[in-house]
VEXDREN-2710 file (C-alpha; in Angstrom, 1 decimal):
% VEXDREN-2710
k/r/px/py/pz
1/UNK/0.1/0.0/-0.2
2/UNK/1.5/3.4/-1.0
3/UNK/2.3/5.7/1.9
4/UNK/3.3/9.3/2.2
5/UNK/6.9/9.1/4.2
6/UNK/8.7/12.0/5.8
7/UNK/12.2/11.3/5.8
8/UNK/14.9/13.0/8.0
9/UNK/18.0/12.6/9.9
10/UNK/20.5/14.5/11.9
11/UNK/23.9/14.4/9.5
12/UNK/22.3/16.5/6.9
13/UNK/20.2/16.0/3.7
14/UNK/23.1/14.6/1.4
15/UNK/24.1/12.2/3.8
16/UNK/24.7/8.8/2.6
17/UNK/22.3/7.0/4.8
18/UNK/19.4/9.3/4.1
19/UNK/19.9/9.0/0.3
20/UNK/20.1/5.3/0.6
21/UNK/16.7/5.4/2.3
22/UNK/15.0/7.8/-0.1
23/UNK/16.2/5.3/-3.0
24/UNK/14.5/2.3/-1.4
25/UNK/11.6/4.0/-0.3
26/UNK/10.7/6.2/-3.3
27/UNK/10.0/3.1/-5.5
28/UNK/6.7/2.3/-4.0
29/UNK/5.9/5.5/-1.7
30/UNK/5.7/9.1/-1.8
31/UNK/8.7/10.5/0.1
32/UNK/9.3/13.9/1.2
33/UNK/13.0/14.5/2.3
34/UNK/13.3/17.4/5.0
35/UNK/16.5/17.5/6.9
36/UNK/19.0/19.7/8.3
37/UNK/21.1/21.5/6.1
38/UNK/24.3/20.3/7.9
39/UNK/25.2/17.8/10.6
40/UNK/23.2/18.1/13.9
41/UNK/24.3/15.2/15.7
42/UNK/23.9/14.6/19.6
43/UNK/21.3/17.4/19.7
44/UNK/18.7/15.3/21.0
45/UNK/15.1/16.6/20.9
46/UNK/16.4/20.2/20.9
47/UNK/14.4/22.9/19.3
48/UNK/15.3/26.1/17.8
49/UNK/14.0/29.0/20.3
50/UNK/16.7/31.7/20.0
51/UNK/17.4/31.9/16.2
52/UNK/15.3/31.9/13.0
53/UNK/14.9/29.0/11.0
54/UNK/14.9/28.9/7.3
55/UNK/13.7/26.4/4.7
56/UNK/15.3/25.9/1.3
57/UNK/14.4/23.7/-1.5
58/UNK/17.4/21.6/-2.4
59/UNK/18.4/19.2/-5.1
60/UNK/20.1/16.1/-3.6
61/UNK/22.9/14.5/-5.1
62/UNK/20.7/12.0/-6.8
63/UNK/18.6/14.6/-8.4
64/UNK/15.5/14.4/-6.4
65/UNK/14.1/17.3/-4.7
66/UNK/13.9/17.9/-1.0
67/UNK/14.1/20.6/1.7
68/UNK/16.9/21.8/3.8
69/UNK/16.2/23.2/7.3
70/UNK/18.7/25.5/9.2
71/UNK/17.3/23.9/12.6
72/UNK/17.5/20.6/14.4
73/UNK/15.7/17.2/13.5
74/UNK/13.0/18.0/15.9
75/UNK/12.7/21.3/13.9
76/UNK/12.5/19.3/10.7
77/UNK/9.4/17.3/11.7
78/UNK/8.0/20.1/13.3
79/UNK/8.1/22.2/10.0
80/UNK/7.3/19.2/7.9
81/UNK/4.1/18.5/9.6
82/UNK/2.8/22.0/10.3
83/UNK/4.3/24.1/7.6
84/UNK/5.4/21.9/4.4
85/UNK/2.4/19.5/4.7
86/UNK/0.1/20.6/7.1
87/UNK/-3.2/19.5/4.9
88/UNK/-1.9/15.8/4.5
89/UNK/0.2/14.7/7.0
90/UNK/2.4/11.7/6.4
91/UNK/1.7/8.0/7.3
92/UNK/5.1/7.6/8.5
93/UNK/8.2/9.4/9.7
94/UNK/11.6/7.6/9.2
95/UNK/14.9/9.3/10.8
96/UNK/18.3/7.8/9.4
97/UNK/20.1/6.0/8.7
98/UNK/22.4/7.1/11.1
99/UNK/26.1/6.0/10.8
100/UNK/26.7/4.9/14.3
101/UNK/24.3/2.9/16.7
102/UNK/21.7/4.7/18.7
103/UNK/21.3/1.9/21.7
104/UNK/21.1/2.2/25.8
105/UNK/21.6/5.5/27.2
106/UNK/22.7/7.0/23.9
107/UNK/19.2/7.2/22.8
108/UNK/18.8/10.4/25.1
109/UNK/21.7/12.4/23.4
110/UNK/20.7/11.4/19.8
111/UNK/19.2/13.9/17.2
112/UNK/18.1/10.7/15.3
113/UNK/16.0/9.6/17.7
114/UNK/14.9/13.0/18.6
115/UNK/13.3/13.6/15.3
116/UNK/11.4/10.1/15.7
117/UNK/10.3/11.3/19.3
118/UNK/8.8/14.4/17.6
119/UNK/6.7/12.1/15.2
120/UNK/5.4/10.0/18.0
121/UNK/4.5/13.2/20.0
122/UNK/2.3/14.3/17.1
123/UNK/0.7/11.1/16.9
124/UNK/2.6/9.9/13.6
125/UNK/3.9/6.4/13.2
126/UNK/7.6/6.9/13.7
127/UNK/11.1/5.2/13.6
128/UNK/14.7/5.9/14.2
129/UNK/17.3/3.8/12.2
130/UNK/20.8/3.4/12.9
131/UNK/23.9/1.3/12.0
132/UNK/26.7/0.3/14.2
133/UNK/29.7/2.2/12.9
134/UNK/33.4/0.5/12.8
135/UNK/36.1/-0.6/10.5
136/UNK/33.6/-3.1/9.2
137/UNK/31.1/-2.6/6.4
138/UNK/27.9/-0.6/7.0
139/UNK/25.2/-2.0/4.3
140/UNK/23.2/1.0/3.9
141/UNK/21.4/-0.5/0.7
142/UNK/21.0/-3.6/2.5
143/UNK/19.3/-1.8/5.6
144/UNK/17.4/0.3/3.4
145/UNK/15.9/-2.5/1.6
146/UNK/15.0/-4.0/5.1
147/UNK/13.6/-0.8/6.3
148/UNK/11.3/-0.7/3.3
149/UNK/9.9/-4.1/4.1
150/UNK/9.4/-3.3/7.7
151/UNK/7.5/-0.2/6.8
152/UNK/4.8/-2.3/5.1
153/UNK/4.5/-4.5/7.9
154/UNK/4.1/-2.0/10.6
155/UNK/2.0/0.3/8.4
156/UNK/-1.2/-0.9/10.0
157/UNK/0.3/-1.9/13.4
158/UNK/-1.5/-0.1/16.4
159/UNK/1.6/1.5/18.2
160/UNK/0.2/2.9/21.5
161/UNK/0.1/6.8/21.3
162/UNK/3.6/8.4/22.0
163/UNK/5.6/5.5/21.2
164/UNK/7.9/4.9/18.2
165/UNK/10.7/2.4/17.3
166/UNK/14.3/2.7/17.4
167/UNK/16.1/0.2/15.2
168/UNK/19.6/-0.5/15.1
169/UNK/21.5/-2.9/12.8
170/UNK/24.9/-4.7/13.1
171/UNK/27.9/-3.4/10.9
172/UNK/27.6/-6.4/8.6
173/UNK/26.1/-7.3/5.4
174/UNK/22.4/-7.5/5.6
175/UNK/22.6/-11.1/4.6
176/UNK/24.9/-12.1/7.4
177/UNK/22.3/-10.6/10.0
178/UNK/21.1/-13.5/12.4
179/UNK/17.4/-12.3/12.4
180/UNK/15.5/-9.6/14.3
181/UNK/15.0/-9.2/18.3
182/UNK/12.4/-7.3/19.8
183/UNK/14.7/-5.6/22.9
184/UNK/14.7/-3.0/25.8
185/UNK/16.9/0.1/26.3
186/UNK/20.3/-1.1/27.7
187/UNK/21.2/0.7/31.0
188/UNK/24.8/0.1/31.3
189/UNK/26.6/1.4/28.4
190/UNK/27.4/5.1/29.6
191/UNK/30.8/6.5/28.4
192/UNK/32.6/7.4/31.4
193/UNK/36.1/7.7/29.4
194/UNK/37.9/10.9/28.1
195/UNK/41.0/11.2/26.4
196/UNK/43.1/14.2/27.8
197/UNK/45.4/16.1/25.4
198/UNK/47.3/18.9/25.5
199/UNK/47.1/21.7/22.7
200/UNK/50.3/23.8/21.0
201/UNK/49.6/26.4/23.8
202/UNK/50.1/23.9/26.5
203/UNK/46.4/23.7/27.6
204/UNK/44.3/20.8/28.0
205/UNK/41.2/19.5/26.1
206/UNK/39.1/16.5/26.0
207/UNK/37.5/13.9/23.6
208/UNK/35.1/11.4/24.7
209/UNK/36.7/7.9/24.7
210/UNK/35.1/4.7/23.3
211/UNK/32.0/3.4/25.1
212/UNK/32.4/0.3/26.6
213/UNK/29.6/-1.8/25.5
214/UNK/28.6/-4.3/28.4
215/UNK/26.4/-7.3/26.5
216/UNK/25.7/-9.3/29.8
217/UNK/21.7/-8.7/29.7
218/UNK/20.5/-10.7/27.1
219/UNK/17.2/-9.0/26.4
220/UNK/18.9/-5.5/25.5
221/UNK/19.7/-3.6/22.2
222/UNK/23.3/-3.4/23.1
223/UNK/23.5/-7.4/23.4
224/UNK/21.1/-8.0/20.3
225/UNK/23.6/-5.9/18.1
226/UNK/26.9/-7.9/19.6
227/UNK/25.1/-11.2/18.5
228/UNK/24.6/-9.6/14.8
229/UNK/20.7/-9.2/15.2
230/UNK/19.0/-6.0/14.3
231/UNK/17.2/-4.6/17.2
232/UNK/13.9/-3.1/17.6
233/UNK/13.2/-1.3/20.7
234/UNK/9.8/0.4/21.4
235/UNK/10.4/3.8/23.2
236/UNK/7.7/5.8/25.0
237/UNK/7.7/9.2/25.2
238/UNK/6.1/9.6/28.5
239/UNK/9.0/9.3/31.1
240/UNK/6.8/9.6/34.1
241/UNK/7.6/6.6/36.8
242/UNK/3.9/5.6/37.5
243/UNK/5.1/3.1/40.1
244/UNK/7.2/5.7/42.0
245/UNK/4.2/8.2/41.6
246/UNK/1.7/5.7/43.5
247/UNK/4.3/5.3/46.3
248/UNK/4.6/9.0/46.7
249/UNK/1.1/9.5/46.7
250/UNK/0.8/7.1/49.3
251/UNK/3.2/8.8/51.8
252/UNK/3.0/12.6/50.7
253/UNK/-0.8/13.1/49.8
254/UNK/-3.4/13.3/52.5
255/UNK/-6.7/11.6/51.8
END
């Protein structure tokens, strides 16, 4: 069934991942590409409040037309929904493909995930798509074909309001993937390492070091990738801890 798909990312409109998705999805669907005009990685769900945003019609490297936005990934979704196609909202929003996995606590920092979260907040079926980055292969074309097929499967799936899918693939050819696992977000892969260096003026500066990916918990997104599975994690926008809410009510609120 043909769909109207809003396609965005946090790497810019000419990034290889988004162009690969565009090629795979536009075969059967109407695809509207609305992406930042430059890299906006690790901006989470940030929006542009203190500077104006501009929309530019652009021609992609493959010759197709799209829109470049001077704002964040979340801005791209907002402007797409309420300025560029307000009368006919998309059936699906896809953010990606991001070069580098967005798993565990990294989900909180990701601009790729932020765009999908914005779609879910506006009651649009949404997904964030990433591939683990290393010195191995990133099969963008293979993953794009997988996402095209997945889009057909989940089109009529009744996700709860405010829930979106966070999808991550291992850094191997798609034909070598072991399968798909439905996972939860890992909580134990926070980067706490920094590389401390000295500049030519003898002043210290820092880079984040490599994240130590712990894979002991078998039902997590991190573990699935380590076993060469594609991970699909349903993420809720509502951050309320309802169990603690009930406990606090019982001890702090008078009847």
